[in-house]
Backbone atoms as SQL, in Angstrom:
CREATE TABLE atoms (id INTEGER PRIMARY KEY, chain TEXT, resi INTEGER, resn TEXT, atom TEXT, x REAL, y REAL, z REAL);
INSERT INTO atoms VALUES
  (1, 'A', 1, 'MET', 'N', 226.817, 134.777, 144.135),
  (2, 'A', 1, 'MET', 'CA', 226.229, 134.853, 145.539),
  (3, 'A', 1, 'MET', 'C', 226.134, 136.222, 145.892),
  (4, 'A', 2, 'ALA', 'N', 224.912, 136.551, 146.485),
  (5, 'A', 2, 'ALA', 'CA', 224.614, 138.044, 146.932),
  (6, 'A', 2, 'ALA', 'C', 225.423, 138.236, 148.112),
  (7, 'A', 3, 'PRO', 'N', 225.921, 139.656, 148.202),
  (8, 'A', 3, 'PRO', 'CA', 226.508, 139.991, 149.455),
  (9, 'A', 3, 'PRO', 'C', 225.539, 140.135, 150.641),
  (10, 'A', 4, 'LEU', 'N', 225.951, 139.964, 151.785),
  (11, 'A', 4, 'LEU', 'CA', 225.070, 139.850, 152.929),
  (12, 'A', 4, 'LEU', 'C', 224.366, 141.198, 153.127),
  (13, 'A', 5, 'ALA', 'N', 225.067, 142.240, 152.749),
  (14, 'A', 5, 'ALA', 'CA', 224.447, 143.553, 152.909),
  (15, 'A', 5, 'ALA', 'C', 223.255, 143.864, 152.120),
  (16, 'A', 6, 'ALA', 'N', 222.919, 142.950, 151.186),
  (17, 'A', 6, 'ALA', 'CA', 221.735, 143.074, 150.525),
  (18, 'A', 6, 'ALA', 'C', 220.440, 142.816, 151.227),
  (19, 'A', 7, 'ARG', 'N', 220.626, 142.166, 152.406),
  (20, 'A', 7, 'ARG', 'CA', 219.380, 141.843, 153.224),
  (21, 'A', 7, 'ARG', 'C', 219.836, 141.896, 154.633),
  (22, 'A', 8, 'SER', 'N', 218.970, 142.048, 155.741),
  (23, 'A', 8, 'SER', 'CA', 219.312, 141.935, 157.010),
  (24, 'A', 8, 'SER', 'C', 219.381, 140.405, 157.408),
  (25, 'A', 9, 'PRO', 'N', 220.135, 140.154, 158.499),
  (26, 'A', 9, 'PRO', 'CA', 220.186, 138.742, 158.874),
  (27, 'A', 9, 'PRO', 'C', 218.854, 138.063, 158.966),
  (28, 'A', 10, 'ALA', 'N', 217.892, 138.871, 159.646),
  (29, 'A', 10, 'ALA', 'CA', 216.490, 138.307, 159.701),
  (30, 'A', 10, 'ALA', 'C', 215.950, 137.926, 158.391),
  (31, 'A', 11, 'GLU', 'N', 216.064, 138.846, 157.476),
  (32, 'A', 11, 'GLU', 'CA', 215.636, 138.594, 155.971),
  (33, 'A', 11, 'GLU', 'C', 216.321, 137.418, 155.441),
  (34, 'A', 12, 'TRP', 'N', 217.566, 137.383, 155.618),
  (35, 'A', 12, 'TRP', 'CA', 218.357, 136.112, 155.068),
  (36, 'A', 12, 'TRP', 'C', 217.773, 134.799, 155.783),
  (37, 'A', 13, 'PHE', 'N', 217.592, 134.786, 156.966),
  (38, 'A', 13, 'PHE', 'CA', 217.018, 133.619, 157.693),
  (39, 'A', 13, 'PHE', 'C', 215.586, 133.241, 157.146),
  (40, 'A', 14, 'ASN', 'N', 214.636, 134.276, 156.985),
  (41, 'A', 14, 'ASN', 'CA', 213.382, 134.040, 156.494),
  (42, 'A', 14, 'ASN', 'C', 213.342, 133.570, 155.075),
  (43, 'A', 15, 'GLU', 'N', 214.405, 133.955, 154.282),
  (44, 'A', 15, 'GLU', 'CA', 214.460, 133.517, 152.921),
  (45, 'A', 15, 'GLU', 'C', 215.105, 132.089, 152.880),
  (46, 'A', 16, 'ALA', 'N', 215.741, 131.788, 153.755),
  (47, 'A', 16, 'ALA', 'CA', 216.358, 130.405, 154.027),
  (48, 'A', 16, 'ALA', 'C', 215.381, 129.431, 154.319),
  (49, 'A', 17, 'VAL', 'N', 214.433, 129.838, 155.249),
  (50, 'A', 17, 'VAL', 'CA', 213.422, 129.024, 155.562),
  (51, 'A', 17, 'VAL', 'C', 212.481, 128.678, 154.476),
  (52, 'A', 18, 'ARG', 'N', 212.095, 129.798, 153.812),
  (53, 'A', 18, 'ARG', 'CA', 211.246, 129.638, 152.653),
  (54, 'A', 18, 'ARG', 'C', 211.882, 128.805, 151.516),
  (55, 'A', 19, 'LEU', 'N', 213.059, 129.006, 151.171),
  (56, 'A', 19, 'LEU', 'CA', 213.567, 128.339, 149.993),
  (57, 'A', 19, 'LEU', 'C', 213.810, 126.780, 150.419),
  (58, 'A', 20, 'TYR', 'N', 214.052, 126.558, 151.668),
  (59, 'A', 20, 'TYR', 'CA', 214.391, 125.279, 152.071),
  (60, 'A', 20, 'TYR', 'C', 213.239, 124.327, 151.638),
  (61, 'A', 21, 'VAL', 'N', 211.945, 124.758, 151.863),
  (62, 'A', 21, 'VAL', 'CA', 210.659, 124.141, 151.436),
  (63, 'A', 21, 'VAL', 'C', 210.579, 124.330, 149.970),
  (64, 'A', 22, 'ALA', 'N', 210.380, 125.588, 149.583),
  (65, 'A', 22, 'ALA', 'CA', 209.850, 125.984, 148.162),
  (66, 'A', 22, 'ALA', 'C', 210.878, 125.549, 147.150),
  (67, 'A', 23, 'ALA', 'N', 212.178, 125.527, 147.345),
  (68, 'A', 23, 'ALA', 'CA', 213.206, 125.090, 146.250),
  (69, 'A', 23, 'ALA', 'C', 213.739, 123.776, 146.712),
  (70, 'A', 24, 'HIS', 'N', 213.247, 122.907, 147.520),
  (71, 'A', 24, 'HIS', 'CA', 213.682, 121.494, 147.721),
  (72, 'A', 24, 'HIS', 'C', 215.117, 121.655, 148.287),
  (73, 'A', 25, 'GLN', 'N', 215.206, 122.208, 149.435),
  (74, 'A', 25, 'GLN', 'CA', 216.453, 122.460, 150.143),
  (75, 'A', 25, 'GLN', 'C', 217.414, 123.521, 149.439),
  (76, 'A', 26, 'GLY', 'N', 216.616, 124.448, 148.931),
  (77, 'A', 26, 'GLY', 'CA', 217.412, 125.514, 148.113),
  (78, 'A', 26, 'GLY', 'C', 218.082, 126.454, 149.044),
  (79, 'A', 27, 'CYS', 'N', 219.170, 127.091, 148.418),
  (80, 'A', 27, 'CYS', 'CA', 219.895, 128.081, 149.154),
  (81, 'A', 27, 'CYS', 'C', 219.639, 129.497, 148.783),
  (82, 'A', 28, 'ALA', 'N', 219.418, 130.337, 149.823),
  (83, 'A', 28, 'ALA', 'CA', 218.956, 131.735, 149.564),
  (84, 'A', 28, 'ALA', 'C', 220.178, 132.549, 149.107),
  (85, 'A', 29, 'ALA', 'N', 221.427, 132.164, 149.200),
  (86, 'A', 29, 'ALA', 'CA', 222.492, 133.011, 148.639),
  (87, 'A', 29, 'ALA', 'C', 222.990, 132.455, 147.225),
  (88, 'A', 30, 'CYS', 'N', 223.199, 131.208, 146.910),
  (89, 'A', 30, 'CYS', 'CA', 223.710, 130.722, 145.762),
  (90, 'A', 30, 'CYS', 'C', 222.643, 130.221, 144.710),
  (91, 'A', 31, 'GLY', 'N', 221.435, 129.937, 145.260),
  (92, 'A', 31, 'GLY', 'CA', 220.308, 129.626, 144.516),
  (93, 'A', 31, 'GLY', 'C', 220.400, 127.927, 144.223),
  (94, 'A', 32, 'GLY', 'N', 221.402, 127.394, 144.791),
  (95, 'A', 32, 'GLY', 'CA', 221.475, 125.853, 144.442),
  (96, 'A', 32, 'GLY', 'C', 220.289, 125.138, 145.187),
  (97, 'A', 33, 'ARG', 'N', 220.073, 123.897, 144.642),
  (98, 'A', 33, 'ARG', 'CA', 218.956, 123.128, 145.167),
  (99, 'A', 33, 'ARG', 'C', 219.604, 121.797, 145.741),
  (100, 'A', 34, 'HIS', 'N', 218.827, 121.220, 146.666),
  (101, 'A', 34, 'HIS', 'CA', 219.255, 119.937, 147.395),
  (102, 'A', 34, 'HIS', 'C', 220.549, 120.043, 147.950),
  (103, 'A', 35, 'CYS', 'N', 221.008, 121.292, 148.580),
  (104, 'A', 35, 'CYS', 'CA', 222.326, 121.520, 149.194),
  (105, 'A', 35, 'CYS', 'C', 222.284, 122.040, 150.543),
  (106, 'A', 36, 'VAL', 'N', 221.039, 122.389, 151.039),
  (107, 'A', 36, 'VAL', 'CA', 220.913, 123.072, 152.279),
  (108, 'A', 36, 'VAL', 'C', 220.416, 122.148, 153.478),
  (109, 'A', 37, 'PHE', 'N', 221.149, 122.091, 154.434),
  (110, 'A', 37, 'PHE', 'CA', 220.825, 121.345, 155.602),
  (111, 'A', 37, 'PHE', 'C', 220.116, 122.149, 156.760),
  (112, 'A', 38, 'ARG', 'N', 219.120, 121.602, 157.411),
  (113, 'A', 38, 'ARG', 'CA', 218.522, 122.282, 158.618),
  (114, 'A', 38, 'ARG', 'C', 218.942, 121.583, 159.824),
  (115, 'A', 39, 'SER', 'N', 219.332, 122.231, 160.754),
  (116, 'A', 39, 'SER', 'CA', 219.694, 121.649, 162.121),
  (117, 'A', 39, 'SER', 'C', 219.018, 122.426, 163.169),
  (118, 'A', 40, 'GLU', 'N', 218.846, 121.841, 164.327),
  (119, 'A', 40, 'GLU', 'CA', 218.073, 122.446, 165.368),
  (120, 'A', 40, 'GLU', 'C', 218.839, 121.928, 166.676),
  (121, 'A', 41, 'PHE', 'N', 219.361, 122.756, 167.368),
  (122, 'A', 41, 'PHE', 'CA', 219.966, 122.283, 168.714),
  (123, 'A', 41, 'PHE', 'C', 219.643, 123.262, 169.811),
  (124, 'A', 42, 'ALA', 'N', 219.053, 122.891, 170.867),
  (125, 'A', 42, 'ALA', 'CA', 218.535, 123.645, 171.985),
  (126, 'A', 42, 'ALA', 'C', 217.696, 124.818, 171.415),
  (127, 'A', 43, 'ASP', 'N', 218.158, 126.108, 171.506),
  (128, 'A', 43, 'ASP', 'CA', 217.281, 127.160, 171.037),
  (129, 'A', 43, 'ASP', 'C', 217.735, 127.764, 169.731),
  (130, 'A', 44, 'ARG', 'N', 218.642, 127.065, 169.005),
  (131, 'A', 44, 'ARG', 'CA', 219.226, 127.629, 167.753),
  (132, 'A', 44, 'ARG', 'C', 218.718, 126.816, 166.556),
  (133, 'A', 45, 'VAL', 'N', 218.179, 127.406, 165.525),
  (134, 'A', 45, 'VAL', 'CA', 217.856, 126.748, 164.222),
  (135, 'A', 45, 'VAL', 'C', 218.682, 127.334, 163.297),
  (136, 'A', 46, 'GLU', 'N', 219.315, 126.351, 162.355),
  (137, 'A', 46, 'GLU', 'CA', 220.329, 126.886, 161.393),
  (138, 'A', 46, 'GLU', 'C', 220.063, 126.278, 160.035),
  (139, 'A', 47, 'TYR', 'N', 220.286, 127.032, 158.968),
  (140, 'A', 47, 'TYR', 'CA', 220.201, 126.484, 157.758),
  (141, 'A', 47, 'TYR', 'C', 221.586, 126.754, 157.165),
  (142, 'A', 48, 'SER', 'N', 222.247, 125.707, 156.636),
  (143, 'A', 48, 'SER', 'CA', 223.547, 125.858, 155.975),
  (144, 'A', 48, 'SER', 'C', 223.595, 125.229, 154.569),
  (145, 'A', 49, 'CYS', 'N', 224.306, 125.917, 153.763),
  (146, 'A', 49, 'CYS', 'CA', 224.594, 125.213, 152.397),
  (147, 'A', 49, 'CYS', 'C', 225.951, 124.617, 152.306),
  (148, 'A', 50, 'SER', 'N', 225.854, 123.366, 151.820),
  (149, 'A', 50, 'SER', 'CA', 227.093, 122.593, 151.576),
  (150, 'A', 50, 'SER', 'C', 227.758, 123.051, 150.359),
  (151, 'A', 51, 'ALA', 'N', 227.090, 123.777, 149.410),
  (152, 'A', 51, 'ALA', 'CA', 227.669, 124.006, 148.178),
  (153, 'A', 51, 'ALA', 'C', 228.466, 125.342, 148.263),
  (154, 'A', 52, 'CYS', 'N', 227.915, 126.422, 148.962),
  (155, 'A', 52, 'CYS', 'CA', 228.593, 127.631, 148.895),
  (156, 'A', 52, 'CYS', 'C', 229.092, 128.061, 150.310),
  (157, 'A', 53, 'GLY', 'N', 228.709, 127.499, 151.379),
  (158, 'A', 53, 'GLY', 'CA', 229.085, 127.822, 152.755),
  (159, 'A', 53, 'GLY', 'C', 228.308, 128.884, 153.355),
  (160, 'A', 54, 'PHE', 'N', 227.243, 129.309, 152.773),
  (161, 'A', 54, 'PHE', 'CA', 226.189, 130.171, 153.346),
  (162, 'A', 54, 'PHE', 'C', 225.484, 129.552, 154.631),
  (163, 'A', 55, 'SER', 'N', 225.250, 130.308, 155.622),
  (164, 'A', 55, 'SER', 'CA', 224.663, 129.956, 156.905),
  (165, 'A', 55, 'SER', 'C', 223.810, 130.995, 157.430),
  (166, 'A', 56, 'ALA', 'N', 222.514, 130.598, 157.760),
  (167, 'A', 56, 'ALA', 'CA', 221.478, 131.631, 158.432),
  (168, 'A', 56, 'ALA', 'C', 221.025, 130.866, 159.685),
  (169, 'A', 57, 'CYS', 'N', 221.040, 131.673, 160.857),
  (170, 'A', 57, 'CYS', 'CA', 220.413, 130.989, 162.042),
  (171, 'A', 57, 'CYS', 'C', 219.773, 132.022, 162.801),
  (172, 'A', 58, 'PHE', 'N', 218.836, 131.330, 163.729),
  (173, 'A', 58, 'PHE', 'CA', 218.189, 132.188, 164.707),
  (174, 'A', 58, 'PHE', 'C', 218.296, 131.589, 166.081),
  (175, 'A', 59, 'GLU', 'N', 218.612, 132.300, 167.005),
  (176, 'A', 59, 'GLU', 'CA', 218.804, 131.844, 168.466),
  (177, 'A', 59, 'GLU', 'C', 217.646, 132.383, 169.119),
  (178, 'A', 60, 'ARG', 'N', 216.714, 131.490, 169.584),
  (179, 'A', 60, 'ARG', 'CA', 215.447, 131.824, 170.244),
  (180, 'A', 60, 'ARG', 'C', 215.650, 132.472, 171.626),
  (181, 'A', 61, 'HIS', 'N', 216.598, 132.058, 172.399),
  (182, 'A', 61, 'HIS', 'CA', 216.769, 132.654, 173.733),
  (183, 'A', 61, 'HIS', 'C', 217.368, 134.004, 173.766),
  (184, 'A', 62, 'THR', 'N', 218.099, 134.433, 172.642),
  (185, 'A', 62, 'THR', 'CA', 218.539, 135.779, 172.574),
  (186, 'A', 62, 'THR', 'C', 217.742, 136.674, 171.479),
  (187, 'A', 63, 'SER', 'N', 217.012, 136.048, 170.813),
  (188, 'A', 63, 'SER', 'CA', 216.348, 136.665, 169.681),
  (189, 'A', 63, 'SER', 'C', 217.311, 137.217, 168.708),
  (190, 'A', 64, 'CYS', 'N', 218.404, 136.568, 168.370),
  (191, 'A', 64, 'CYS', 'CA', 219.412, 137.108, 167.529),
  (192, 'A', 64, 'CYS', 'C', 219.427, 136.193, 166.252),
  (193, 'A', 65, 'TYR', 'N', 219.544, 136.968, 165.129),
  (194, 'A', 65, 'TYR', 'CA', 219.636, 136.237, 163.777),
  (195, 'A', 65, 'TYR', 'C', 221.012, 136.431, 163.415),
  (196, 'A', 66, 'LEU', 'N', 221.588, 135.491, 162.663),
  (197, 'A', 66, 'LEU', 'CA', 223.041, 135.548, 162.109),
  (198, 'A', 66, 'LEU', 'C', 223.027, 134.971, 160.661),
  (199, 'A', 67, 'ALA', 'N', 223.728, 135.710, 159.810),
  (200, 'A', 67, 'ALA', 'CA', 223.866, 135.323, 158.617),
  (201, 'A', 67, 'ALA', 'C', 225.454, 135.298, 158.229),
  (202, 'A', 68, 'ALA', 'N', 225.915, 134.297, 157.504),
  (203, 'A', 68, 'ALA', 'CA', 227.282, 134.236, 157.299),
  (204, 'A', 68, 'ALA', 'C', 227.619, 133.535, 156.050),
  (205, 'A', 69, 'THR', 'N', 228.667, 134.063, 155.477),
  (206, 'A', 69, 'THR', 'CA', 229.327, 133.385, 154.282),
  (207, 'A', 69, 'THR', 'C', 230.778, 133.041, 154.703),
  (208, 'A', 70, 'ALA', 'N', 231.570, 132.628, 153.777),
  (209, 'A', 70, 'ALA', 'CA', 232.897, 132.305, 154.072),
  (210, 'A', 70, 'ALA', 'C', 233.738, 133.669, 154.203),
  (211, 'A', 71, 'GLU', 'N', 233.272, 134.664, 153.537),
  (212, 'A', 71, 'GLU', 'CA', 233.985, 135.876, 153.583),
  (213, 'A', 71, 'GLU', 'C', 233.425, 136.988, 154.602),
  (214, 'A', 72, 'GLU', 'N', 232.093, 137.007, 155.044),
  (215, 'A', 72, 'GLU', 'CA', 231.595, 137.922, 155.866),
  (216, 'A', 72, 'GLU', 'C', 230.501, 137.371, 156.712),
  (217, 'A', 73, 'THR', 'N', 230.161, 138.232, 157.768),
  (218, 'A', 73, 'THR', 'CA', 229.339, 137.760, 158.816),
  (219, 'A', 73, 'THR', 'C', 228.439, 139.062, 159.289),
  (220, 'A', 74, 'GLU', 'N', 227.198, 138.856, 159.420),
  (221, 'A', 74, 'GLU', 'CA', 226.306, 139.802, 160.063),
  (222, 'A', 74, 'GLU', 'C', 225.350, 139.348, 161.060),
  (223, 'A', 75, 'ALA', 'N', 225.207, 140.102, 162.113),
  (224, 'A', 75, 'ALA', 'CA', 224.148, 139.640, 163.186),
  (225, 'A', 75, 'ALA', 'C', 223.295, 140.641, 163.474),
  (226, 'A', 76, 'GLU', 'N', 222.019, 140.437, 163.879),
  (227, 'A', 76, 'GLU', 'CA', 220.957, 141.260, 164.257),
  (228, 'A', 76, 'GLU', 'C', 220.201, 140.650, 165.417),
  (229, 'A', 77, 'CYS', 'N', 220.192, 141.305, 166.600),
  (230, 'A', 77, 'CYS', 'CA', 219.340, 140.879, 167.768),
  (231, 'A', 77, 'CYS', 'C', 218.109, 141.884, 167.738),
  (232, 'A', 78, 'VAL', 'N', 216.939, 141.233, 167.921),
  (233, 'A', 78, 'VAL', 'CA', 215.576, 141.958, 167.781),
  (234, 'A', 78, 'VAL', 'C', 214.822, 141.832, 168.987),
  (235, 'A', 79, 'GLY', 'N', 215.398, 141.834, 170.060),
  (236, 'A', 79, 'GLY', 'CA', 214.631, 141.717, 171.289),
  (237, 'A', 79, 'GLY', 'C', 215.213, 142.309, 172.612);
């Protein structure tokens, strides 16, 4: 799995969105397929991998991106 420092939280989120479609629920961190769940609640959209524990989300009301693994977490607010 790639360390979070390899990309910004916004980049992780955008890659999670892309691979969710392009790789049949693929994971941006571990590369697994058919293991990512997309959830949307209120102003938060999240992609989370059941295989490796990676998660990337965007909170619309705060314009904050978050990327997390079991070992590390990074956040970035863009607004």
